[in-house]
N, C-alpha and C positions, 0 to 999 in steps of 0.2 A: 402448539402446531409445529411440525418439523420444518425447519428452515430449508428453503430450496436455493439452488444457485439461480442468479439472475442474469438474463441474456440482454445485452445491448443492441438496438437496432439502428440508433444514430449517436453520433459522438459530439460533432461540432455544433454549437449552438449560437446565439446571438452576440450583443456586444457589451451591454452593461446590465447588472442585475444586482439589486440590493446593496450596491457599493462596492461590488466584485468587478474585476476586469474579466470579461467572458470573450474568448476569441471566437472570431467568425470564419468562415471557410477560407477567406483570403489570406487569414494568418496561418493557414494549415502549414506544419513544418514537413519539410522535404527530409525523409528518413531513408531513402532509397539507398544511400551509402553507408548506413549505419548499421553495425552488428548488434541486433537486439539482445544478444547473449553476453555481450561486453559489459562488464562492471565500470561505470563511469565513476573515476575516483577525484577528479578536479573539473573546474568551470561552473558554469551556470547550472548545468543539468546533473551535478554530481548525485550519485545515488544515495538513498538513506539505507545505511547498512548495520548490521550487527553481527558480531562474532569475530572469527580469525580472519583478518584483511588478506593474509598470505595463504589461505586454505585453498586446495586444490579443487574443492567441492564447493558448488555455487547454487544456492535455492533462491530462486527469485519468486515473489509474489505479487500479481496484479490484484488490486483490491480496491474496494469502495467502503468508506466509513459508514455509509448508510445502509449499507447491504446486510440483511439479517443473516445470511449465511456466513459472511465475513465475521460477524461478530460472534456467532455460535462457534467459529472455527479458532477465533482468537486465543482461548485459554490453552488449546492444544499446540498451536503454533508458538505460543510464548514459552510452553514448557519444553517443546522441541528445540527451540533456539538455544536455550539455556543448557539442555542436555549435550547438545552437539556443538557448543560455542568454539571448542578448540579445533574442531575438524571441518566445521562449515561456515562459509559466509552467506548470511541471509540478507536478501535484498527486497526492500519494499519499493513498489512502485504504484503511482496513483492511477486508477481507472475509474473514475466516477461514472455512473451510468445516469447521465443526466436527463435521459428520457422518461425514466421512471423514479428517480430519486432526486426530488427538487433540492435537497440540502447536501446532495453528495459533493458537488463542487465546492460549496463554501466550507464544508468540513476539510475537504483536502486542502483548501487555502489555508485554513487555520492551522493544520498540521505543518505545512510548509513554512507558514509565518513564524510558527513556534521554533521551527528548525533553524531558521536563519539565526536565532538567539540560542542555538544549541540544545534545544528542549524538543526535538522531534518525537523521539519515542515516549517522552512522559506525556505529550498532548495525544499521541496516537492511542496510548492506554486509555487516557480519560474519554477520548471520543468513543471508543469501543464500549467501554465500561458504563457509559452514560448515554448509549445510543437512544434508548427509549424516551429520555428527557428532552433531547433536541430534535429527532427526527421529523416532528410534524410541526416545528415552529416556523412562523414567518420570519421575514428578513430581519426585522428589527429586533424580535425576540431572540432569535438564533445568534445575532450578533452580541446581545447582552449575555448570553449563555456562553459563548466562546471567549468572551472578554472575562468572564469569571473564571473559566479555566486558566486562562493566560495568567491572571492575577494569583491564582492558587499556585501556579508554577513559578512565581516571581519574575514574570517577564516585565520588561519596559513596555507599558500599555501603549503609550503614544506610537512607538516604534512597531508594535505588534499590529496596530490597526493600519498604519502606513502600509506595511508590507502584505496585509491582508488583501488590500485593494490595489495593490502594484502589478504592473504588466510583468514584472520579473517572476513573481509567484504563479501568475497565469501561464507564462510561458513554460515554466518547469512541469506544471500540471499537464499542459497540452503536449509537451514533448513526451512525457511517459505514456500518454494515451496514444500518441502516433507510433511509438516504439511497440507499444502492445499490440496495436492494430496491425503492425506489420508482422508481428509474431503470430497473428491468427488469433488473439484475445477476443472473445466476444460475451464473455460471462465472468463473473467473479463469485468466489476467488479463483484465480488460476494460477498454477504454480509450474515452474520450468525447473527442473533439476540437470544442471549441466547442459543447458541448452535443449533437453528434451521434454516435452510438455507431459505433466503428470496426468494419468487418466482420470476421466470424470468420477469413475468408481473409487479410486484411491482418495480424490478430493472429498468425495461424499463421506468416506470414512473418517476424514479429519473433522468434517462439519458435525456428523452425527454420532461418531464413536470416539476412540481415543488416539486415532491417527496412527495405528499399528503398522498400516500398510506403507505410509509414507516413511515410517521409521526403518521398514525393511528396505525401502529403496535407498535410503541414506546409508544404511549399514553396508549394503552391496556395493554402493558407490565408493565408500570409504576403504572397504577391503581392497578393492579393484586398484585404488589409488596408492595403495601401501600404508594407509593410515590406521589409526587405531579407534576401534568401534568402543563407544563409552561402555563401560562395565554394565551399567543398569539396563543396558538395551541388547547387548551381545547375545546371540544365540548360537 
């Protein structure tokens, strides 16, 4: 079955769930003065990034680890970020669709907890590669699955489990969702290239085909910025 993009109708949930800290509406973060296009390089809400930190071109993805379309797009996104790593900064932001993906928040928490030990991208890859193995698990089972991934990555398991249930991790995820909401995100995956939302048709091309349309957008942006288009994609 062809993966489709998922739409979220509600973002803020209750208080605790399966050992996780889940923020309620009273914890909603005020992002009215925040530039959703600005890359955060320091502090508690630092962005998870890959590529050239000094690049003029920035591609931001809002994603949910339990989203089938996000998982389908991931091989293309991984290839694109590798091809364009010298000219583009890629930013991953959490946008778990908690109303339809019961393990979306838990998986985001696992990724962020791994990130606190320097293994975000490794956990990111494992979660997408093994999505079908954990997406339907109950809290205790999914906890064991995520702990298994953490062990595979050589993480300090006690610290991982502490961080997994911490307000620090919950705050980061809630911050990303709030920033995404301000930017108009209501489905995953959603991409912004230099602050401009990538069209649904171009995103569908990433999910269902080879992402050629997104590559064209990147090539155009790189040329406009005076950069060098990777030879494997130049036209």
